[in-house]
N, CA, C and O atoms as CSV, one atom per row, in Angstrom:
chain,resi,resn,atom,element,x,y,z
A,1,MET,N,N,69.725,164.247,42.811
A,1,MET,CA,C,68.696,163.395,43.371
A,1,MET,C,C,69.299,162.229,44.128
A,1,MET,O,O,68.819,161.848,45.196
A,2,ARG,N,N,70.343,161.674,43.570
A,2,ARG,CA,C,70.981,160.533,44.214
A,2,ARG,C,C,71.545,160.914,45.582
A,2,ARG,O,O,71.459,160.141,46.537
A,3,TRP,N,N,72.119,162.108,45.665
A,3,TRP,CA,C,72.705,162.548,46.935
A,3,TRP,C,C,71.628,162.715,48.002
A,3,TRP,O,O,71.859,162.380,49.164
A,4,GLU,N,N,70.451,163.230,47.626
A,4,GLU,CA,C,69.352,163.393,48.568
A,4,GLU,C,C,68.900,162.037,49.105
A,4,GLU,O,O,68.562,161.916,50.283
A,5,MET,N,N,68.892,161.045,48.267
A,5,MET,CA,C,68.507,159.713,48.691
A,5,MET,C,C,69.509,159.166,49.690
A,5,MET,O,O,69.121,158.533,50.672
A,6,GLU,N,N,70.785,159.399,49.456
A,6,GLU,CA,C,71.801,158.933,50.387
A,6,GLU,C,C,71.668,159.635,51.735
A,6,GLU,O,O,71.868,159.013,52.778
A,7,MET,N,N,71.334,160.919,51.723
A,7,MET,CA,C,71.139,161.656,52.969
A,7,MET,C,C,69.959,161.087,53.748
A,7,MET,O,O,70.020,160.962,54.971
A,8,GLU,N,N,68.889,160.745,53.042
A,8,GLU,CA,C,67.725,160.145,53.695
A,8,GLU,C,C,68.079,158.791,54.292
A,8,GLU,O,O,67.619,158.448,55.381
A,9,GLU,N,N,68.887,158.030,53.589
A,9,GLU,CA,C,69.313,156.733,54.110
A,9,GLU,C,C,70.164,156.899,55.361
A,9,GLU,O,O,70.015,156.135,56.315
A,10,VAL,N,N,71.052,157.884,55.370
A,10,VAL,CA,C,71.885,158.136,56.543
A,10,VAL,C,C,71.005,158.519,57.724
A,10,VAL,O,O,71.226,158.049,58.840
A,11,GLU,N,N,70.014,159.364,57.488
A,11,GLU,CA,C,69.100,159.753,58.557
A,11,GLU,C,C,68.323,158.553,59.100
A,11,GLU,O,O,68.095,158.448,60.305
A,12,ALA,N,N,67.920,157.652,58.205
A,12,ALA,CA,C,67.205,156.449,58.639
A,12,ALA,C,C,68.111,155.546,59.475
A,12,ALA,O,O,67.676,154.975,60.476
A,13,VAL,N,N,69.367,155.423,59.061
A,13,VAL,CA,C,70.317,154.605,59.815
A,13,VAL,C,C,70.574,155.225,61.176
A,13,VAL,O,O,70.637,154.507,62.174
A,14,LEU,N,N,70.725,156.546,61.242
A,14,LEU,CA,C,70.935,157.228,62.527
A,14,LEU,C,C,69.740,157.023,63.459
A,14,LEU,O,O,69.911,156.837,64.664
A,15,GLU,N,N,68.549,157.058,62.903
A,15,GLU,CA,C,67.349,156.837,63.710
A,15,GLU,C,C,67.306,155.400,64.240
A,15,GLU,O,O,66.958,155.170,65.398
A,16,ARG,N,N,67.658,154.447,63.390
A,16,ARG,CA,C,67.671,153.042,63.807
A,16,ARG,C,C,68.732,152.802,64.889
A,16,ARG,O,O,68.496,152.060,65.842
A,17,ILE,N,N,69.893,153.431,64.735
A,17,ILE,CA,C,70.948,153.306,65.746
A,17,ILE,C,C,70.461,153.857,67.080
A,17,ILE,O,O,70.716,153.269,68.131
A,18,SER,N,N,69.766,154.976,67.034
A,18,SER,CA,C,69.235,155.572,68.257
A,18,SER,C,C,68.224,154.644,68.935
A,18,SER,O,O,68.231,154.501,70.158
A,19,ASP,N,N,67.364,154.019,68.143
A,19,ASP,CA,C,66.386,153.069,68.688
A,19,ASP,C,C,67.077,151.870,69.331
A,19,ASP,O,O,66.715,151.457,70.433
A,20,LEU,N,N,68.070,151.313,68.643
A,20,LEU,CA,C,68.812,150.177,69.200
A,20,LEU,C,C,69.546,150.571,70.475
A,20,LEU,O,O,69.586,149.806,71.438
A,21,HIS,N,N,70.120,151.757,70.477
A,21,HIS,CA,C,70.825,152.257,71.660
A,21,HIS,C,C,69.880,152.305,72.857
A,21,HIS,O,O,70.244,151.880,73.954
A,22,ASP,N,N,68.673,152.821,72.651
A,22,ASP,CA,C,67.689,152.898,73.731
A,22,ASP,C,C,67.293,151.514,74.234
A,22,ASP,O,O,67.188,151.297,75.441
A,23,LYS,N,N,67.074,150.583,73.319
A,23,LYS,CA,C,66.683,149.224,73.716
A,23,LYS,C,C,67.798,148.528,74.491
A,23,LYS,O,O,67.537,147.840,75.477
A,24,ILE,N,N,69.034,148.707,74.044
A,24,ILE,CA,C,70.166,148.091,74.737
A,24,ILE,C,C,70.340,148.719,76.108
A,24,ILE,O,O,70.608,148.014,77.081
A,25,SER,N,N,70.190,150.042,76.202
A,25,SER,CA,C,70.300,150.712,77.498
A,25,SER,C,C,69.232,150.212,78.460
A,25,SER,O,O,69.508,150.005,79.642
A,26,ASP,N,N,68.014,150.017,77.962
A,26,ASP,CA,C,66.937,149.482,78.803
A,26,ASP,C,C,67.260,148.070,79.284
A,26,ASP,O,O,67.003,147.731,80.439
A,27,ALA,N,N,67.818,147.254,78.404
A,27,ALA,CA,C,68.171,145.883,78.790
A,27,ALA,C,C,69.273,145.882,79.845
A,27,ALA,O,O,69.211,145.107,80.800
A,28,ILE,N,N,70.276,146.733,79.686
A,28,ILE,CA,C,71.355,146.830,80.675
A,28,ILE,C,C,70.782,147.274,82.016
A,28,ILE,O,O,71.147,146.738,83.063
A,29,HIS,N,N,69.888,148.250,81.979
A,29,HIS,CA,C,69.278,148.744,83.221
A,29,HIS,C,C,68.473,147.645,83.916
A,29,HIS,O,O,68.544,147.501,85.136
A,30,THR,N,N,67.719,146.880,83.150
A,30,THR,CA,C,66.910,145.803,83.720
A,30,THR,C,C,67.784,144.735,84.361
A,30,THR,O,O,67.490,144.276,85.465
A,31,ILE,N,N,68.848,144.336,83.685
A,31,ILE,CA,C,69.760,143.327,84.226
A,31,ILE,C,C,70.437,143.847,85.489
A,31,ILE,O,O,70.534,143.133,86.487
A,32,SER,N,N,70.904,145.088,85.441
A,32,SER,CA,C,71.584,145.666,86.601
A,32,SER,C,C,70.641,145.791,87.792
A,32,SER,O,O,71.022,145.496,88.925
A,33,ARG,N,N,69.409,146.228,87.533
A,33,ARG,CA,C,68.426,146.378,88.604
A,33,ARG,C,C,68.097,145.024,89.233
A,33,ARG,O,O,68.033,144.904,90.457
A,34,ALA,N,N,67.890,144.018,88.405
A,34,ALA,CA,C,67.578,142.685,88.921
A,34,ALA,C,C,68.739,142.143,89.750
A,34,ALA,O,O,68.531,141.539,90.802
A,35,HIS,N,N,69.953,142.363,89.273
A,35,HIS,CA,C,71.137,141.906,89.998
A,35,HIS,C,C,71.254,142.632,91.335
A,35,HIS,O,O,71.518,141.999,92.358
A,36,PHE,N,N,71.064,143.943,91.342
A,36,PHE,CA,C,71.148,144.718,92.570
A,36,PHE,C,C,70.086,144.285,93.571
A,36,PHE,O,O,70.390,144.075,94.746
A,37,LEU,N,N,68.841,144.150,93.114
A,37,LEU,CA,C,67.767,143.767,94.032
A,37,LEU,C,C,67.969,142.356,94.574
A,37,LEU,O,O,67.615,142.072,95.718
A,38,ARG,N,N,68.534,141.479,93.762
A,38,ARG,CA,C,68.811,140.130,94.241
A,38,ARG,C,C,69.905,140.169,95.303
A,38,ARG,O,O,69.824,139.440,96.292
A,39,LEU,N,N,70.924,141.005,95.117
A,39,LEU,CA,C,71.979,141.146,96.114
A,39,LEU,C,C,71.441,141.705,97.420
A,39,LEU,O,O,71.839,141.258,98.495
A,40,VAL,N,N,70.546,142.674,97.341
A,40,VAL,CA,C,69.952,143.252,98.541
A,40,VAL,C,C,69.134,142.203,99.277
A,40,VAL,O,O,69.201,142.095,100.502
A,41,LYS,N,N,68.361,141.432,98.519
A,41,LYS,CA,C,67.534,140.388,99.136
A,41,LYS,C,C,68.420,139.324,99.786
A,41,LYS,O,O,68.124,138.857,100.886
A,42,ASP,N,N,69.517,138.939,99.102
A,42,ASP,CA,C,70.426,137.941,99.653
A,42,ASP,C,C,71.120,138.452,100.902
A,42,ASP,O,O,71.368,137.678,101.828
A,43,SER,N,N,71.438,139.737,100.948
A,43,SER,CA,C,72.126,140.281,102.114
A,43,SER,C,C,71.208,140.344,103.327
A,43,SER,O,O,71.683,140.399,104.461
A,44,ARG,N,N,69.894,140.338,103.099
A,44,ARG,CA,C,68.936,140.330,104.208
A,44,ARG,C,C,68.574,138.908,104.625
A,44,ARG,O,O,67.716,138.717,105.486
A,45,GLY,N,N,69.201,137.938,104.040
A,45,GLY,CA,C,68.928,136.551,104.404
A,45,GLY,C,C,67.674,135.999,103.762
A,45,GLY,O,O,67.084,135.058,104.292
A,46,GLY,N,N,67.246,136.551,102.643
A,46,GLY,CA,C,66.092,136.033,101.931
A,46,GLY,C,C,64.759,136.455,102.499
A,46,GLY,O,O,63.721,135.939,102.083
A,47,ARG,N,N,64.761,137.391,103.453
A,47,ARG,CA,C,63.489,137.861,104.009
A,47,ARG,C,C,62.742,138.662,102.961
A,47,ARG,O,O,63.342,139.399,102.178
A,48,ASP,N,N,61.429,138.509,102.957
A,48,ASP,CA,C,60.617,139.216,101.979
A,48,ASP,C,C,60.324,140.649,102.393
A,48,ASP,O,O,60.164,141.516,101.534
A,49,GLN,N,N,60.250,140.916,103.696
A,49,GLN,CA,C,59.948,142.258,104.152
A,49,GLN,C,C,61.217,142.925,104.676
A,49,GLN,O,O,62.157,142.246,105.093
A,50,PRO,N,N,61.238,144.248,104.653
A,50,PRO,CA,C,62.381,144.955,105.215
A,50,PRO,C,C,62.524,144.632,106.701
A,50,PRO,O,O,61.520,144.342,107.352
A,51,PRO,N,N,63.754,144.673,107.269
A,51,PRO,CA,C,63.957,144.277,108.653
A,51,PRO,C,C,63.238,145.162,109.651
A,51,PRO,O,O,62.796,144.668,110.688
A,52,LEU,N,N,63.104,146.450,109.379
A,52,LEU,CA,C,62.430,147.355,110.304
A,52,LEU,C,C,61.236,147.988,109.618
A,52,LEU,O,O,61.383,148.716,108.637
A,53,VAL,N,N,60.062,147.707,110.137
A,53,VAL,CA,C,58.857,148.349,109.627
A,53,VAL,C,C,58.293,149.156,110.780
A,53,VAL,O,O,57.750,148.598,111.734
A,54,ALA,N,N,58.426,150.473,110.690
A,54,ALA,CA,C,57.983,151.346,111.774
A,54,ALA,C,C,56.462,151.419,111.788
A,54,ALA,O,O,55.833,151.646,110.755
A,55,LYS,N,N,55.874,151.222,112.973
A,55,LYS,CA,C,54.418,151.244,113.071
A,55,LYS,C,C,53.859,152.641,112.854
A,55,LYS,O,O,52.762,152.791,112.316
A,56,GLU,N,N,54.610,153.682,113.273
A,56,GLU,CA,C,54.102,155.036,113.069
A,56,GLU,C,C,54.120,155.448,111.600
A,56,GLU,O,O,53.386,156.357,111.214
A,57,VAL,N,N,54.935,154.804,110.777
A,57,VAL,CA,C,54.967,155.098,109.351
A,57,VAL,C,C,53.855,154.341,108.628
A,57,VAL,O,O,53.401,154.765,107.566
A,58,ASP,N,N,53.422,153.233,109.197
A,58,ASP,CA,C,52.414,152.376,108.579
A,58,ASP,C,C,51.027,152.960,108.823
A,58,ASP,O,O,50.270,152.436,109.639
A,59,CYS,N,N,50.689,154.035,108.125
A,59,CYS,CA,C,49.423,154.742,108.326
A,59,CYS,C,C,48.230,153.937,107.851
A,59,CYS,O,O,47.162,153.993,108.461
A,60,GLU,N,N,48.395,153.199,106.784
A,60,GLU,CA,C,47.270,152.470,106.205
A,60,GLU,C,C,47.058,151.114,106.859
A,60,GLU,O,O,46.027,150.479,106.639
A,61,GLY,N,N,47.999,150.669,107.643
A,61,GLY,CA,C,47.852,149.390,108.307
A,61,GLY,C,C,48.028,148.193,107.401
A,61,GLY,O,O,47.575,147.097,107.732
A,62,ASP,N,N,48.677,148.377,106.264
A,62,ASP,CA,C,48.846,147.278,105.316
A,62,ASP,C,C,50.168,146.547,105.499
A,62,ASP,O,O,50.450,145.604,104.760
A,63,GLY,N,N,50.993,146.959,106.474
A,63,GLY,CA,C,52.237,146.260,106.757
A,63,GLY,C,C,53.401,146.664,105.876
A,63,GLY,O,O,54.497,146.120,106.015
A,64,LYS,N,N,53.188,147.598,104.983
A,64,LYS,CA,C,54.271,148.003,104.088
A,64,LYS,C,C,55.152,149.076,104.716
A,64,LYS,O,O,56.342,149.148,104.411
A,65,GLY,N,N,54.609,149.883,105.558
A,65,GLY,CA,C,55.402,150.839,106.307
A,65,GLY,C,C,56.134,151.860,105.460
A,65,GLY,O,O,57.203,152.320,105.862
A,66,GLY,N,N,55.605,152.233,104.308
A,66,GLY,CA,C,56.226,153.255,103.484
A,66,GLY,C,C,57.333,152.758,102.579
A,66,GLY,O,O,57.964,153.566,101.898
A,67,PHE,N,N,57.592,151.474,102.545
A,67,PHE,CA,C,58.641,150.939,101.685
A,67,PHE,C,C,58.101,150.673,100.290
A,67,PHE,O,O,56.913,150.402,100.112
A,68,VAL,N,N,58.976,150.753,99.314
A,68,VAL,CA,C,58.594,150.487,97.931
A,68,VAL,C,C,58.890,149.027,97.626
A,68,VAL,O,O,59.996,148.544,97.870
A,69,TYR,N,N,57.915,148.342,97.102
A,69,TYR,CA,C,58.084,146.940,96.739
A,69,TYR,C,C,58.086,146.803,95.219
A,69,TYR,O,O,57.264,147.411,94.534
A,70,VAL,N,N,59.005,146.010,94.702
A,70,VAL,CA,C,59.066,145.753,93.272
A,70,VAL,C,C,58.350,144.438,93.019
A,70,VAL,O,O,58.754,143.397,93.537
A,71,LYS,N,N,57.284,144.482,92.222
A,71,LYS,CA,C,56.463,143.306,92.002
A,71,LYS,C,C,57.054,142.376,90.960
A,71,LYS,O,O,57.106,141.164,91.166
A,72,ASP,N,N,57.501,142.935,89.838
A,72,ASP,CA,C,57.951,142.092,88.733
A,72,ASP,C,C,59.252,142.644,88.185
A,72,ASP,O,O,59.298,143.776,87.702
A,73,LEU,N,N,60.307,141.852,88.257
A,73,LEU,CA,C,61.595,142.288,87.735
A,73,LEU,C,C,61.701,142.079,86.243
A,73,LEU,O,O,62.438,142.805,85.576
A,74,GLY,N,N,60.988,141.112,85.698
A,74,GLY,CA,C,61.028,140.878,84.270
A,74,GLY,C,C,62.218,140.041,83.822
A,74,GLY,O,O,62.291,139.667,82.652
A,75,VAL,N,N,63.148,139.738,84.713
A,75,VAL,CA,C,64.341,138.977,84.345
A,75,VAL,C,C,64.566,137.909,85.409
A,75,VAL,O,O,64.649,138.214,86.599
A,76,GLU,N,N,64.662,136.699,84.985
A,76,GLU,CA,C,65.016,135.603,85.870
A,76,GLU,C,C,66.318,135.016,85.385
A,76,GLU,O,O,66.363,134.402,84.319
A,77,VAL,N,N,67.358,135.190,86.135
A,77,VAL,CA,C,68.677,134.725,85.737
A,77,VAL,C,C,69.198,133.789,86.818
A,77,VAL,O,O,69.281,134.156,87.990
A,78,GLU,N,N,69.539,132.599,86.416
A,78,GLU,CA,C,70.045,131.604,87.355
A,78,GLU,C,C,71.457,131.941,87.812
A,78,GLU,O,O,71.747,131.921,89.008
A,79,ASP,N,N,72.317,132.244,86.883
A,79,ASP,CA,C,73.723,132.471,87.185
A,79,ASP,C,C,74.008,133.967,87.180
A,79,ASP,O,O,73.887,134.620,86.144
A,80,GLN,N,N,74.386,134.510,88.332
A,80,GLN,CA,C,74.650,135.942,88.437
A,80,GLN,C,C,75.846,136.358,87.594
A,80,GLN,O,O,75.866,137.464,87.054
A,81,GLY,N,N,76.839,135.492,87.474
A,81,GLY,CA,C,77.996,135.786,86.637
A,81,GLY,C,C,77.596,135.945,85.184
A,81,GLY,O,O,78.129,136.802,84.480
A,82,ALA,N,N,76.669,135.131,84.737
A,82,ALA,CA,C,76.188,135.219,83.355
A,82,ALA,C,C,75.430,136.521,83.133
A,82,ALA,O,O,75.518,137.115,82.059
A,83,ALA,N,N,74.691,136.966,84.134
A,83,ALA,CA,C,73.946,138.221,84.013
A,83,ALA,C,C,74.892,139.397,83.871
A,83,ALA,O,O,74.669,140.279,83.041
A,84,MET,N,N,75.933,139.418,84.662
A,84,MET,CA,C,76.885,140.523,84.580
A,84,MET,C,C,77.676,140.471,83.276
A,84,MET,O,O,78.005,141.509,82.703
A,85,GLU,N,N,77.976,139.275,82.816
A,85,GLU,CA,C,78.670,139.139,81.528
A,85,GLU,C,C,77.780,139.627,80.385
A,85,GLU,O,O,78.258,140.262,79.445
A,86,GLU,N,N,76.502,139.329,80.471
A,86,GLU,CA,C,75.569,139.807,79.452
A,86,GLU,C,C,75.482,141.330,79.471
A,86,GLU,O,O,75.441,141.965,78.418
A,87,ALA,N,N,75.455,141.917,80.670
A,87,ALA,CA,C,75.415,143.374,80.777
A,87,ALA,C,C,76.681,144.001,80.192
A,87,ALA,O,O,76.608,145.025,79.513
A,88,ARG,N,N,77.841,143.390,80.454
A,88,ARG,CA,C,79.097,143.903,79.881
A,88,ARG,C,C,79.093,143.798,78.359
A,88,ARG,O,O,79.546,144.709,77.665
A,89,SER,N,N,78.586,142.698,77.854
A,89,SER,CA,C,78.507,142.503,76.410
A,89,SER,C,C,77.579,143.535,75.768
A,89,SER,O,O,77.909,144.117,74.735
A,90,LEU,N,N,76.420,143.755,76.386
A,90,LEU,CA,C,75.495,144.754,75.873
A,90,LEU,C,C,76.102,146.159,75.938
A,90,LEU,O,O,75.871,146.982,75.053
A,91,ASN,N,N,76.875,146.423,76.989
A,91,ASN,CA,C,77.534,147.718,77.103
A,91,ASN,C,C,78.547,147.913,75.977
A,91,ASN,O,O,78.663,149.012,75.435
A,92,ALA,N,N,79.279,146.859,75.623
A,92,ALA,CA,C,80.240,146.952,74.515
A,92,ALA,C,C,79.519,147.220,73.192
A,92,ALA,O,O,79.992,148.009,72.374
A,93,ILE,N,N,78.381,146.570,72.986
A,93,ILE,CA,C,77.591,146.802,71.773
A,93,ILE,C,C,77.071,148.239,71.762
A,93,ILE,O,O,77.098,148.905,70.727
A,94,ARG,N,N,76.602,148.709,72.909
A,94,ARG,CA,C,76.098,150.076,72.999
A,94,ARG,C,C,77.199,151.092,72.688
A,94,ARG,O,O,76.959,152.078,71.991
A,95,THR,N,N,78.397,150.851,73.201
A,95,THR,CA,C,79.530,151.743,72.932
A,95,THR,C,C,79.875,151.754,71.446
A,95,THR,O,O,80.156,152.810,70.880
A,96,ALA,N,N,79.854,150.577,70.812
A,96,ALA,CA,C,80.125,150.509,69.375
A,96,ALA,C,C,79.061,151.274,68.585
A,96,ALA,O,O,79.384,151.961,67.616
A,97,LEU,N,N,77.801,151.159,68.992
A,97,LEU,CA,C,76.731,151.902,68.321
A,97,LEU,C,C,76.917,153.410,68.492
A,97,LEU,O,O,76.679,154.182,67.563
A,98,GLU,N,N,77.346,153.823,69.690
A,98,GLU,CA,C,77.593,155.249,69.912
A,98,GLU,C,C,78.709,155.756,69.007
A,98,GLU,O,O,78.610,156.849,68.449
A,99,ASN,N,N,79.770,154.968,68.861
A,99,ASN,CA,C,80.873,155.364,67.980
A,99,ASN,C,C,80.411,155.453,66.526
A,99,ASN,O,O,80.751,156.401,65.818
A,100,LEU,N,N,79.639,154.464,66.087
A,100,LEU,CA,C,79.110,154.479,64.719
A,100,LEU,C,C,78.194,155.676,64.508
A,100,LEU,O,O,78.244,156.336,63.469
A,101,GLU,N,N,77.365,155.946,65.493
A,101,GLU,CA,C,76.453,157.085,65.394
A,101,GLU,C,C,77.237,158.406,65.293
A,101,GLU,O,O,76.883,159.279,64.499
A,102,ASP,N,N,78.290,158.547,66.090
A,102,ASP,CA,C,79.121,159.754,66.030
A,102,ASP,C,C,79.756,159.918,64.653
A,102,ASP,O,O,79.773,161.019,64.101
A,103,GLN,N,N,80.277,158.824,64.098
A,103,GLN,CA,C,80.911,158.903,62.784
A,103,GLN,C,C,79.899,159.247,61.695
A,103,GLN,O,O,80.160,160.113,60.861
A,104,LEU,N,N,78.754,158.579,61.696
A,104,LEU,CA,C,77.733,158.867,60.685
A,104,LEU,C,C,77.209,160.292,60.823
A,104,LEU,O,O,76.970,160.975,59.827
A,105,ASP,N,N,77.034,160.727,62.051
A,105,ASP,CA,C,76.555,162.078,62.283
A,105,ASP,C,C,77.572,163.101,61.780
A,105,ASP,O,O,77.197,164.118,61.197
A,106,PHE,N,N,78.849,162.834,62.004
A,106,PHE,CA,C,79.903,163.719,61.514
A,106,PHE,C,C,79.866,163.820,59.991
A,106,PHE,O,O,79.908,164.916,59.433
A,107,PHE,N,N,79.787,162.663,59.322
A,107,PHE,CA,C,79.751,162.670,57.861
A,107,PHE,C,C,78.472,163.326,57.344
A,107,PHE,O,O,78.488,164.030,56.334
A,108,HIS,N,N,77.372,163.088,58.045
A,108,HIS,CA,C,76.094,163.668,57.643
A,108,HIS,C,C,76.143,165.203,57.743
A,108,HIS,O,O,75.719,165.902,56.824
A,109,VAL,N,N,76.657,165.710,58.854
A,109,VAL,CA,C,76.728,167.156,59.065
A,109,VAL,C,C,77.751,167.792,58.130
A,109,VAL,O,O,77.489,168.837,57.536
A,110,SER,N,N,78.922,167.156,58.001
A,110,SER,CA,C,79.954,167.751,57.150
A,110,SER,C,C,79.550,167.744,55.678
A,110,SER,O,O,79.866,168.685,54.951
A,111,SER,N,N,78.861,166.703,55.231
A,111,SER,CA,C,78.436,166.671,53.827
A,111,SER,C,C,77.321,167.672,53.574
A,111,SER,O,O,77.237,168.245,52.487
A,112,ALA,N,N,76.463,167.889,54.567
A,112,ALA,CA,C,75.398,168.880,54.410
A,112,ALA,C,C,75.975,170.300,54.446
A,112,ALA,O,O,75.478,171.195,53.761
A,113,THR,N,N,77.016,170.495,55.242
A,113,THR,CA,C,77.627,171.812,55.363
A,113,THR,C,C,78.417,172.182,54.122
A,113,THR,O,O,78.302,173.296,53.612
A,114,PHE,N,N,79.214,171.248,53.641
A,114,PHE,CA,C,80.099,171.526,52.507
A,114,PHE,C,C,79.480,171.143,51.170
A,114,PHE,O,O,80.041,171.464,50.122
A,115,GLY,N,N,78.346,170.470,51.183
A,115,GLY,CA,C,77.670,170.096,49.951
A,115,GLY,C,C,78.428,169.094,49.111
A,115,GLY,O,O,78.339,169.107,47.883
A,116,CYS,N,N,79.181,168.215,49.777
A,116,CYS,CA,C,79.985,167.218,49.057
A,116,CYS,C,C,79.158,166.018,48.678
A,116,CYS,O,O,79.673,165.081,48.067
């Protein structure tokens, strides 16, 4: 009975690691996307609209011309260096979680296989 409880605990820990991994990956993606879009905007000189809006593409007459606009980035970062450092830090945490998950999964599978 005790061994079954330990197996359930390992499964719960693996599930929690997977959830944290997903959340960290989402945070890294959000930071990277915000940084990239800010760089693109800065390279255009701070213009809000794309430099070329073709009139023949603008079928609806709304001035968007088929371009995709991002309304809300969800991240406001003053210092770009700090944003990239945060992304690197989150990546290191994600890598550590992946290593822990691999080790726990190995022990979980090997103990279930050999009945140890």
